[in-house]
NUPA-883584 format. One record per residue (C-alpha): residue in one letter; x, y, z. Coordinates in steps of 0.001 Angstrom, whole numbers, plus 500000, padded with zeros to 6 digits. Example, Ala and Ser with C-alpha at 12.3 -4.5 7.8 and 13.67 -1.06 7.14 Angstrom:
2
<atom><type>a</type><east>512300</east><north>495500</north><up>507800</up></atom>
<atom><type>s</type><east>513670</east><north>498940</north><up>507140</up></atom>
//
This chain:
240
<atom><type>m</type><east>500000</east><north>500000</north><up>500000</up></atom>
<atom><type>l</type><east>502811</east><north>502412</north><up>500949</up></atom>
<atom><type>d</type><east>504676</east><north>501648</north><up>497737</up></atom>
<atom><type>k</type><east>501560</east><north>502336</north><up>495658</up></atom>
<atom><type>i</type><east>501009</east><north>505664</north><up>497416</up></atom>
<atom><type>c</type><east>504644</east><north>506621</north><up>496869</up></atom>
<atom><type>y</type><east>504396</east><north>505643</north><up>493200</up></atom>
<atom><type>i</type><east>501221</east><north>507671</north><up>492605</up></atom>
<atom><type>f</type><east>502549</east><north>510679</north><up>494500</up></atom>
<atom><type>l</type><east>505788</east><north>510671</north><up>492528</up></atom>
<atom><type>l</type><east>503773</east><north>510645</north><up>489296</up></atom>
<atom><type>f</type><east>501684</east><north>513519</north><up>490654</up></atom>
<atom><type>i</type><east>504750</east><north>515629</north><up>491493</up></atom>
<atom><type>i</type><east>506477</east><north>514917</north><up>488195</up></atom>
<atom><type>y</type><east>503418</east><north>515904</north><up>486170</up></atom>
<atom><type>s</type><east>502832</east><north>518955</north><up>488370</up></atom>
<atom><type>f</type><east>506429</east><north>520004</north><up>487671</up></atom>
<atom><type>i</type><east>506042</east><north>519428</north><up>483930</up></atom>
<atom><type>g</type><east>502901</east><north>521564</north><up>484051</up></atom>
<atom><type>y</type><east>504864</east><north>524283</north><up>485830</up></atom>
<atom><type>i</type><east>507526</east><north>524232</north><up>483098</up></atom>
<atom><type>l</type><east>504845</east><north>524457</north><up>480404</up></atom>
<atom><type>e</type><east>503182</east><north>527390</north><up>482167</up></atom>
<atom><type>i</type><east>506334</east><north>529456</north><up>482664</up></atom>
<atom><type>t</type><east>507367</east><north>528717</north><up>479062</up></atom>
<atom><type>n</type><east>503989</east><north>529864</north><up>477751</up></atom>
<atom><type>c</type><east>503943</east><north>532974</north><up>479965</up></atom>
<atom><type>s</type><east>507535</east><north>533851</north><up>479102</up></atom>
<atom><type>i</type><east>506763</east><north>533685</north><up>475384</up></atom>
<atom><type>r</type><east>503543</east><north>535665</north><up>475820</up></atom>
<atom><type>d</type><east>505109</east><north>538390</north><up>477993</up></atom>
<atom><type>k</type><east>508402</east><north>538388</north><up>476055</up></atom>
<atom><type>k</type><east>510373</east><north>538063</north><up>479282</up></atom>
<atom><type>l</type><east>511379</east><north>535294</north><up>481666</up></atom>
<atom><type>v</type><east>508515</east><north>534418</north><up>484005</up></atom>
<atom><type>l</type><east>509368</east><north>532106</north><up>486902</up></atom>
<atom><type>n</type><east>506606</east><north>532820</north><up>489387</up></atom>
<atom><type>r</type><east>503536</east><north>530686</north><up>488583</up></atom>
<atom><type>g</type><east>500926</east><north>529405</north><up>490987</up></atom>
<atom><type>f</type><east>500590</east><north>530341</north><up>494632</up></atom>
<atom><type>f</type><east>502638</east><north>527451</north><up>495984</up></atom>
<atom><type>l</type><east>506311</east><north>528135</north><up>496655</up></atom>
<atom><type>g</type><east>507584</east><north>525001</north><up>494959</up></atom>
<atom><type>p</type><east>507923</east><north>524580</north><up>491161</up></atom>
<atom><type>y</type><east>504732</east><north>522609</north><up>490622</up></atom>
<atom><type>l</type><east>501122</east><north>523145</north><up>489588</up></atom>
<atom><type>p</type><east>498898</east><north>520475</north><up>491184</up></atom>
<atom><type>i</type><east>496102</east><north>521042</north><up>488656</up></atom>
<atom><type>y</type><east>498346</east><north>519428</north><up>486036</up></atom>
<atom><type>g</type><east>499286</east><north>516581</north><up>488359</up></atom>
<atom><type>i</type><east>495637</east><north>515810</north><up>489097</up></atom>
<atom><type>s</type><east>494656</east><north>516010</north><up>485421</up></atom>
<atom><type>c</type><east>497462</east><north>513665</north><up>484385</up></atom>
<atom><type>l</type><east>496620</east><north>511131</north><up>487078</up></atom>
<atom><type>l</type><east>493003</east><north>511129</north><up>485895</up></atom>
<atom><type>m</type><east>494093</east><north>510708</north><up>482283</up></atom>
<atom><type>g</type><east>496473</east><north>507931</north><up>483283</up></atom>
<atom><type>s</type><east>493665</east><north>506156</north><up>485140</up></atom>
<atom><type>f</type><east>490778</east><north>506479</north><up>482698</up></atom>
<atom><type>i</type><east>492034</east><north>507529</north><up>479271</up></atom>
<atom><type>i</type><east>495115</east><north>505350</north><up>478858</up></atom>
<atom><type>r</type><east>492876</east><north>502325</north><up>478237</up></atom>
<atom><type>y</type><east>491602</east><north>504004</north><up>475063</up></atom>
<atom><type>k</type><east>495076</east><north>504725</north><up>473696</up></atom>
<atom><type>d</type><east>494364</east><north>502689</north><up>470554</up></atom>
<atom><type>d</type><east>491710</east><north>505260</north><up>469601</up></atom>
<atom><type>f</type><east>493464</east><north>508547</north><up>468753</up></atom>
<atom><type>f</type><east>490265</east><north>510621</north><up>468528</up></atom>
<atom><type>t</type><east>488838</east><north>509306</north><up>471825</up></atom>
<atom><type>v</type><east>492058</east><north>510198</north><up>473634</up></atom>
<atom><type>l</type><east>491909</east><north>513711</north><up>472164</up></atom>
<atom><type>v</type><east>488291</east><north>514335</north><up>473182</up></atom>
<atom><type>m</type><east>488487</east><north>512720</north><up>476603</up></atom>
<atom><type>s</type><east>491716</east><north>514561</north><up>477465</up></atom>
<atom><type>a</type><east>490103</east><north>517867</north><up>476551</up></atom>
<atom><type>f</type><east>487031</east><north>517010</north><up>478621</up></atom>
<atom><type>v</type><east>488913</east><north>515785</north><up>481707</up></atom>
<atom><type>c</type><east>491376</east><north>518694</north><up>481861</up></atom>
<atom><type>t</type><east>488716</east><north>521324</north><up>481145</up></atom>
<atom><type>t</type><east>486505</east><north>519874</north><up>483878</up></atom>
<atom><type>v</type><east>489377</east><north>519954</north><up>486389</up></atom>
<atom><type>e</type><east>490160</east><north>523553</north><up>485412</up></atom>
<atom><type>y</type><east>486517</east><north>524635</north><up>485797</up></atom>
<atom><type>i</type><east>486106</east><north>522955</north><up>489194</up></atom>
<atom><type>t</type><east>489401</east><north>524410</north><up>490443</up></atom>
<atom><type>s</type><east>488418</east><north>527919</north><up>489348</up></atom>
<atom><type>y</type><east>484981</east><north>527587</north><up>490965</up></atom>
<atom><type>v</type><east>486298</east><north>526240</north><up>494278</up></atom>
<atom><type>l</type><east>489066</east><north>528861</north><up>494566</up></atom>
<atom><type>e</type><east>486617</east><north>531683</north><up>493896</up></atom>
<atom><type>k</type><east>484110</east><north>530387</north><up>496436</up></atom>
<atom><type>i</type><east>486763</east><north>530013</north><up>499122</up></atom>
<atom><type>f</type><east>488885</east><north>533116</north><up>498537</up></atom>
<atom><type>k</type><east>486432</east><north>535371</north><up>496645</up></atom>
<atom><type>a</type><east>489041</east><north>535685</north><up>493900</up></atom>
<atom><type>r</type><east>489084</east><north>534730</north><up>490228</up></atom>
<atom><type>w</type><east>492584</east><north>533369</north><up>489697</up></atom>
<atom><type>w</type><east>492270</east><north>533299</north><up>485897</up></atom>
<atom><type>d</type><east>489703</east><north>534686</north><up>483504</up></atom>
<atom><type>y</type><east>489041</east><north>533712</north><up>479886</up></atom>
<atom><type>s</type><east>486162</east><north>536136</north><up>479389</up></atom>
<atom><type>d</type><east>487996</east><north>537765</north><up>476496</up></atom>
<atom><type>h</type><east>488296</east><north>534397</north><up>474706</up></atom>
<atom><type>r</type><east>485624</east><north>533192</north><up>472314</up></atom>
<atom><type>f</type><east>483464</east><north>530256</north><up>473378</up></atom>
<atom><type>n</type><east>484225</east><north>530506</north><up>477097</up></atom>
<atom><type>l</type><east>482146</east><north>529220</north><up>479989</up></atom>
<atom><type>e</type><east>481783</east><north>531863</north><up>482733</up></atom>
<atom><type>g</type><east>485354</east><north>532914</north><up>481989</up></atom>
<atom><type>r</type><east>486611</east><north>529811</north><up>483787</up></atom>
<atom><type>v</type><east>487355</east><north>527655</north><up>480744</up></atom>
<atom><type>c</type><east>487398</east><north>528218</north><up>476996</up></atom>
<atom><type>l</type><east>487316</east><north>526175</north><up>473812</up></atom>
<atom><type>f</type><east>490854</east><north>527090</north><up>472734</up></atom>
<atom><type>n</type><east>492337</east><north>525847</north><up>476014</up></atom>
<atom><type>a</type><east>490239</east><north>522700</north><up>475766</up></atom>
<atom><type>f</type><east>491795</east><north>522067</north><up>472345</up></atom>
<atom><type>l</type><east>495288</east><north>522580</north><up>473797</up></atom>
<atom><type>f</type><east>494429</east><north>520187</north><up>476622</up></atom>
<atom><type>g</type><east>493399</east><north>517623</north><up>474014</up></atom>
<atom><type>i</type><east>496727</east><north>517993</north><up>472208</up></atom>
<atom><type>g</type><east>498524</east><north>517790</north><up>475542</up></atom>
<atom><type>g</type><east>496580</east><north>514633</north><up>476331</up></atom>
<atom><type>l</type><east>497864</east><north>513039</north><up>473150</up></atom>
<atom><type>a</type><east>501443</east><north>513965</north><up>474037</up></atom>
<atom><type>f</type><east>500872</east><north>512635</north><up>477558</up></atom>
<atom><type>t</type><east>499376</east><north>509323</north><up>476416</up></atom>
<atom><type>y</type><east>501789</east><north>508459</north><up>473635</up></atom>
<atom><type>i</type><east>505054</east><north>510119</north><up>474688</up></atom>
<atom><type>i</type><east>505332</east><north>511561</north><up>478206</up></atom>
<atom><type>n</type><east>503562</east><north>508965</north><up>480334</up></atom>
<atom><type>p</type><east>505395</east><north>505925</north><up>478842</up></atom>
<atom><type>i</type><east>508767</east><north>507630</north><up>479440</up></atom>
<atom><type>v</type><east>507937</east><north>508697</north><up>483011</up></atom>
<atom><type>v</type><east>506546</east><north>505278</north><up>483943</up></atom>
<atom><type>f</type><east>509615</east><north>503587</north><up>482444</up></atom>
<atom><type>l</type><east>512029</east><north>505807</north><up>484404</up></atom>
<atom><type>i</type><east>510185</east><north>505296</north><up>487694</up></atom>
<atom><type>s</type><east>510144</east><north>501535</north><up>487127</up></atom>
<atom><type>k</type><east>513947</east><north>501634</north><up>487169</up></atom>
<atom><type>l</type><east>513976</east><north>502926</north><up>490766</up></atom>
<atom><type>s</type><east>514456</east><north>500452</north><up>493578</up></atom>
<atom><type>i</type><east>511672</east><north>500241</north><up>496147</up></atom>
<atom><type>t</type><east>513915</east><north>501864</north><up>498762</up></atom>
<atom><type>l</type><east>514861</east><north>504761</north><up>496501</up></atom>
<atom><type>l</type><east>511229</east><north>505200</north><up>495430</up></atom>
<atom><type>r</type><east>510178</east><north>505495</north><up>499074</up></atom>
<atom><type>i</type><east>512969</east><north>507914</north><up>499978</up></atom>
<atom><type>i</type><east>512312</east><north>510228</north><up>497030</up></atom>
<atom><type>s</type><east>508518</east><north>510145</north><up>497360</up></atom>
<atom><type>i</type><east>508382</east><north>510625</north><up>501130</up></atom>
<atom><type>t</type><east>510919</east><north>513464</north><up>500984</up></atom>
<atom><type>l</type><east>508935</east><north>515229</north><up>498265</up></atom>
<atom><type>m</type><east>505716</east><north>514497</north><up>500144</up></atom>
<atom><type>v</type><east>506982</east><north>516208</north><up>503303</up></atom>
<atom><type>m</type><east>508157</east><north>519209</north><up>501277</up></atom>
<atom><type>f</type><east>504900</east><north>519440</north><up>499328</up></atom>
<atom><type>f</type><east>502550</east><north>519223</north><up>502310</up></atom>
<atom><type>t</type><east>504693</east><north>521679</north><up>504262</up></atom>
<atom><type>d</type><east>504248</east><north>524055</north><up>501328</up></atom>
<atom><type>v</type><east>500485</east><north>523383</north><up>501314</up></atom>
<atom><type>i</type><east>500166</east><north>524086</north><up>505051</up></atom>
<atom><type>i</type><east>502160</east><north>527316</north><up>504821</up></atom>
<atom><type>t</type><east>500177</east><north>528487</north><up>501794</up></atom>
<atom><type>i</type><east>496773</east><north>527694</north><up>503314</up></atom>
<atom><type>r</type><east>497805</east><north>529368</north><up>506572</up></atom>
<atom><type>t</type><east>498853</east><north>532470</north><up>504660</up></atom>
<atom><type>l</type><east>495649</east><north>532591</north><up>502636</up></atom>
<atom><type>y</type><east>493616</east><north>532027</north><up>505793</up></atom>
<atom><type>q</type><east>495338</east><north>534907</north><up>507577</up></atom>
<atom><type>v</type><east>494755</east><north>537205</north><up>504644</up></atom>
<atom><type>k</type><east>491106</east><north>536153</north><up>504377</up></atom>
<atom><type>v</type><east>490425</east><north>536443</north><up>508101</up></atom>
<atom><type>s</type><east>491729</east><north>540000</north><up>508185</up></atom>
<atom><type>t</type><east>488706</east><north>540977</north><up>506064</up></atom>
<atom><type>i</type><east>486482</east><north>540633</north><up>509137</up></atom>
<atom><type>k</type><east>487860</east><north>543876</north><up>510559</up></atom>
<atom><type>f</type><east>486554</east><north>545949</north><up>507655</up></atom>
<atom><type>k</type><east>483362</east><north>544320</north><up>506468</up></atom>
<atom><type>s</type><east>480966</east><north>546849</north><up>507981</up></atom>
<atom><type>r</type><east>482714</east><north>550148</north><up>507196</up></atom>
<atom><type>d</type><east>484513</east><north>551997</north><up>504476</up></atom>
<atom><type>v</type><east>488034</east><north>552560</north><up>505691</up></atom>
<atom><type>t</type><east>490002</east><north>553118</north><up>502502</up></atom>
<atom><type>a</type><east>492552</east><north>555422</north><up>504101</up></atom>
<atom><type>e</type><east>493029</east><north>553090</north><up>507052</up></atom>
<atom><type>l</type><east>493378</east><north>550126</north><up>504726</up></atom>
<atom><type>t</type><east>496103</east><north>551832</north><up>502736</up></atom>
<atom><type>k</type><east>497996</east><north>552506</north><up>505933</up></atom>
<atom><type>l</type><east>497431</east><north>548978</north><up>507242</up></atom>
<atom><type>i</type><east>498572</east><north>547346</north><up>504022</up></atom>
<atom><type>r</type><east>501724</east><north>549462</north><up>503959</up></atom>
<atom><type>e</type><east>502467</east><north>548346</north><up>507515</up></atom>
<atom><type>e</type><east>501709</east><north>544691</north><up>506685</up></atom>
<atom><type>l</type><east>504112</east><north>544786</north><up>503756</up></atom>
<atom><type>t</type><east>506948</east><north>546347</north><up>505715</up></atom>
<atom><type>k</type><east>506804</east><north>545078</north><up>509289</up></atom>
<atom><type>k</type><east>509653</east><north>542672</north><up>510005</up></atom>
<atom><type>r</type><east>507909</east><north>540352</north><up>512393</up></atom>
<atom><type>d</type><east>505578</east><north>539159</north><up>509660</up></atom>
<atom><type>i</type><east>508025</east><north>539208</north><up>506767</up></atom>
<atom><type>k</type><east>507463</east><north>535521</north><up>505966</up></atom>
<atom><type>t</type><east>503708</east><north>535976</north><up>505492</up></atom>
<atom><type>n</type><east>504260</east><north>539135</north><up>503450</up></atom>
<atom><type>f</type><east>506613</east><north>537234</north><up>501161</up></atom>
<atom><type>f</type><east>503931</east><north>534625</north><up>500495</up></atom>
<atom><type>v</type><east>501307</east><north>537311</north><up>499830</up></atom>
<atom><type>r</type><east>503565</east><north>539119</north><up>497361</up></atom>
<atom><type>h</type><east>504417</east><north>535762</north><up>495781</up></atom>
<atom><type>m</type><east>500732</east><north>535094</north><up>495086</up></atom>
<atom><type>l</type><east>500150</east><north>538578</north><up>493687</up></atom>
<atom><type>n</type><east>503158</east><north>538218</north><up>491389</up></atom>
<atom><type>a</type><east>502070</east><north>534750</north><up>490301</up></atom>
<atom><type>f</type><east>498609</east><north>536008</north><up>489306</up></atom>
<atom><type>p</type><east>499127</east><north>539610</north><up>488065</up></atom>
<atom><type>w</type><east>495770</east><north>539495</north><up>486247</up></atom>
<atom><type>i</type><east>493879</east><north>538235</north><up>489314</up></atom>
<atom><type>n</type><east>490225</east><north>539257</north><up>489277</up></atom>
<atom><type>i</type><east>488917</east><north>539855</north><up>492802</up></atom>
<atom><type>s</type><east>485143</east><north>539415</north><up>493003</up></atom>
<atom><type>d</type><east>484955</east><north>540882</north><up>496521</up></atom>
<atom><type>y</type><east>486207</east><north>544477</north><up>496640</up></atom>
<atom><type>n</type><east>486891</east><north>544185</north><up>500369</up></atom>
<atom><type>n</type><east>488910</east><north>541007</north><up>499950</up></atom>
<atom><type>p</type><east>492422</east><north>541673</north><up>501295</up></atom>
<atom><type>l</type><east>494037</east><north>540293</north><up>498148</up></atom>
<atom><type>s</type><east>492136</east><north>542942</north><up>496234</up></atom>
<atom><type>k</type><east>493328</east><north>545592</north><up>498688</up></atom>
<atom><type>l</type><east>496904</east><north>544392</north><up>498331</up></atom>
<atom><type>k</type><east>496636</east><north>544450</north><up>494564</up></atom>
<atom><type>r</type><east>495230</east><north>547985</north><up>494544</up></atom>
<atom><type>y</type><east>497971</east><north>549122</north><up>496893</up></atom>
<atom><type>s</type><east>500727</east><north>547509</north><up>494828</up></atom>
<atom><type>i</type><east>499386</east><north>549188</north><up>491672</up></atom>
<atom><type>k</type><east>499200</east><north>552535</north><up>493464</up></atom>
<atom><type>s</type><east>502782</east><north>552128</north><up>494720</up></atom>
<atom><type>k</type><east>504062</east><north>551407</north><up>491210</up></atom>
<atom><type>k</type><east>502324</east><north>554524</north><up>489874</up></atom>
<atom><type>k</type><east>503929</east><north>556679</north><up>492556</up></atom>
<atom><type>k</type><east>507363</east><north>555413</north><up>491525</up></atom>
//
């Protein structure tokens, strides 16, 4: 049982890392500069890709003899995961982490047809090229080495998750102080203090990391602290 968990987790991390590489490559090409900060986790991985690949490996790989079925099912699986992730994040944090509203044939701005097509192409690459190579390489690891690598990465990943959730929770909870009154001036002062005070420098680093990772973030709640931080960061840049 432990070996199976380690095997699945290692696949998850590898595919999450590959997804991270694809994202920073795409963003770097689009922005015409090197972009290294993607996702709100500190580590170089995007779990949405890891989850999508595990689902494709579980359900789609059995249809690998049918090229068209793999294409369609990959597009469907990945688009569904993207939609659910967008919906859940917005409900929890009152923030739209990505928005495809300016793309044709989009669904609530959460997913779009063009991305679904890219997911389908990616699913083909995953099924016929990437997954066979990754599985082959992992099969060459001894059980002991598999456990050591997986458990080490597992500890690092879940530590990252705990720190990130704690940071997001702290930011979200701070909204309670300002829900019932308009305190724009006080908020500006508070945010400046939060970004500069030394005793909370670790939390501030994580907050800035998330803002940098999602520069286009669409905050649905104006009083959400991430929205306040974004407005303050934009105002600071204009002053400079």
